[in-house]
Wavefront OBJ file of the C-alpha trace (Angstrom):
o trace
v -7.447 -7.704 -5.123
v -11.072 -7.296 -4.022
v -11.667 -7.860 -0.325
v -14.608 -7.163 1.969
v -13.107 -4.491 4.162
v -14.775 -1.645 6.028
v -13.379 1.857 6.366
v -13.522 3.187 9.926
v -12.205 6.734 10.152
v -9.238 6.708 7.785
v -8.381 3.033 8.320
v -9.406 -0.169 6.564
v -7.963 -3.024 8.632
v -8.799 -5.789 6.164
v -6.929 -3.982 3.403
v -4.007 -3.578 5.800
v -4.060 -7.278 6.698
v -4.233 -8.345 3.035
v -1.256 -6.159 2.106
v 0.820 -7.327 5.084
v 0.012 -10.983 4.329
v 0.902 -10.681 0.641
v 4.173 -8.888 1.341
v 5.014 -11.340 4.131
v 4.432 -14.327 1.840
v 6.518 -12.746 -0.912
v 9.414 -12.068 1.466
v 9.168 -15.556 3.006
v 9.551 -17.096 -0.459
v 12.158 -14.643 -1.731
v 15.835 -15.450 -2.215
v 18.543 -12.843 -1.696
v 19.276 -12.989 -5.422
v 15.698 -12.085 -6.361
v 14.944 -9.496 -3.674
v 12.861 -6.618 -4.951
v 11.981 -3.233 -3.525
v 8.434 -2.827 -2.204
v 6.175 0.178 -1.702
v 2.781 0.588 -0.103
v 0.735 3.681 -0.874
v -2.368 4.708 1.058
v -4.641 7.029 -0.889
v -6.542 8.276 2.170
v -4.626 9.535 5.169
v -1.455 8.770 7.065
v -3.389 6.627 9.580
v -3.602 3.689 7.141
v 0.100 4.048 6.329
v 1.067 3.956 10.017
v -1.067 0.859 10.613
v 0.441 -0.987 7.631
v 3.995 0.070 8.523
v 3.654 -1.157 12.115
v 2.088 -4.493 11.211
v 4.559 -5.034 8.392
v 7.535 -4.420 10.694
v 6.036 -6.908 13.169
v 5.523 -9.467 10.377
v 8.860 -9.269 8.512
v 11.191 -7.606 11.032
v 13.420 -4.555 10.559
v 16.212 -6.435 8.733
v 13.998 -7.703 5.897
v 12.088 -4.394 5.880
v 15.350 -2.623 5.095
v 16.639 -5.377 2.793
v 13.623 -4.919 0.508
v 13.840 -1.129 0.734
v 10.199 -0.978 1.861
v 8.531 2.418 1.789
v 5.033 2.933 3.209
v 3.219 6.252 2.972
v 0.916 8.577 1.129
v 1.567 9.598 -2.491
v 3.676 12.682 -1.596
v 6.228 10.480 0.190
v 6.731 8.597 -3.114
v 7.435 11.721 -5.177
v 10.566 10.823 -7.135
v 10.711 7.323 -5.602
v 9.907 4.092 -7.427
v 9.679 0.517 -6.202
v 9.654 -2.776 -8.091
v 6.349 -3.817 -6.501
v 3.773 -1.310 -5.240
v 0.650 -2.084 -3.249
v -2.067 0.559 -3.400
v -4.608 0.701 -0.566
v -7.752 2.588 -1.538
v -9.005 2.518 2.096
v -12.618 3.397 1.155
v -15.465 0.889 1.354
v -19.123 0.797 0.263
v -20.991 3.634 1.944
v -17.811 5.546 2.770
v -16.545 6.601 -0.639
v -15.555 10.247 -0.673
v -15.762 12.052 -3.996
v -12.195 12.698 -5.021
v -12.541 14.759 -8.150
v -10.443 17.730 -7.113
v -7.141 18.376 -8.867
v -5.170 17.527 -5.708
v -6.682 14.032 -5.596
v -6.024 13.516 -9.297
v -2.366 14.405 -8.719
v -2.144 12.003 -5.753
v -3.544 9.169 -7.849
v -1.177 10.030 -10.712
v 1.834 9.848 -8.401
v 0.562 6.582 -6.879
v -0.046 4.905 -10.225
v 3.343 5.838 -11.647
v 5.565 4.480 -8.838
v 5.704 0.772 -9.772
v 8.565 -0.393 -11.991
v 7.223 -3.897 -12.485
v 3.961 -4.669 -10.691
v 1.152 -2.814 -8.959
v -1.377 -4.530 -6.717
v -4.594 -2.620 -6.073
v -6.227 -3.648 -2.792
v -9.814 -2.410 -2.640
v -13.040 -2.858 -0.747
v -15.277 -1.362 -3.440
v -16.365 -2.608 -6.840
v -15.171 -0.820 -9.933
l 1 2 3 4 5 6 7 8 9 10 11 12 13 14 15 16 17 18 19 20 21 22 23 24 25 26 27 28 29 30 31 32 33 34 35 36 37 38 39 40 41 42 43 44 45 46 47 48 49 50 51 52 53 54 55 56 57 58 59 60 61 62 63 64 65 66 67 68 69 70 71 72 73 74 75 76 77 78 79 80 81 82 83 84 85 86 87 88 89 90 91 92 93 94 95 96 97 98 99 100 101 102 103 104 105 106 107 108 109 110 111 112 113 114 115 116 117 118 119 120 121 122 123 124 125 126 127 128
């Protein structure tokens, strides 16, 4: 999903809002029979994860958060954990893209991209 967000520090609020809205809509339309686990991975910093987690709890409430086994964090927190649906927040925006060519970043991306059992949604503010 391409949006027009802006990274400020280690946060991209528009990416956060898009992820929270999409998850909220999914949960609103979900039946108990078809509930699926959900993950949200932030590639840049815990700050984005905290923002998403807080807004998501406000939007869906703690009961539905737990019911869908929602996990929000950076790639290391998903090591060994999979979810049916995973949202990936790139955080960066035009003019604030950090070169991430080091091995550590490659490993983070590898973990992030291998956590979805069924569907991954990339939320980005940059063009490919």
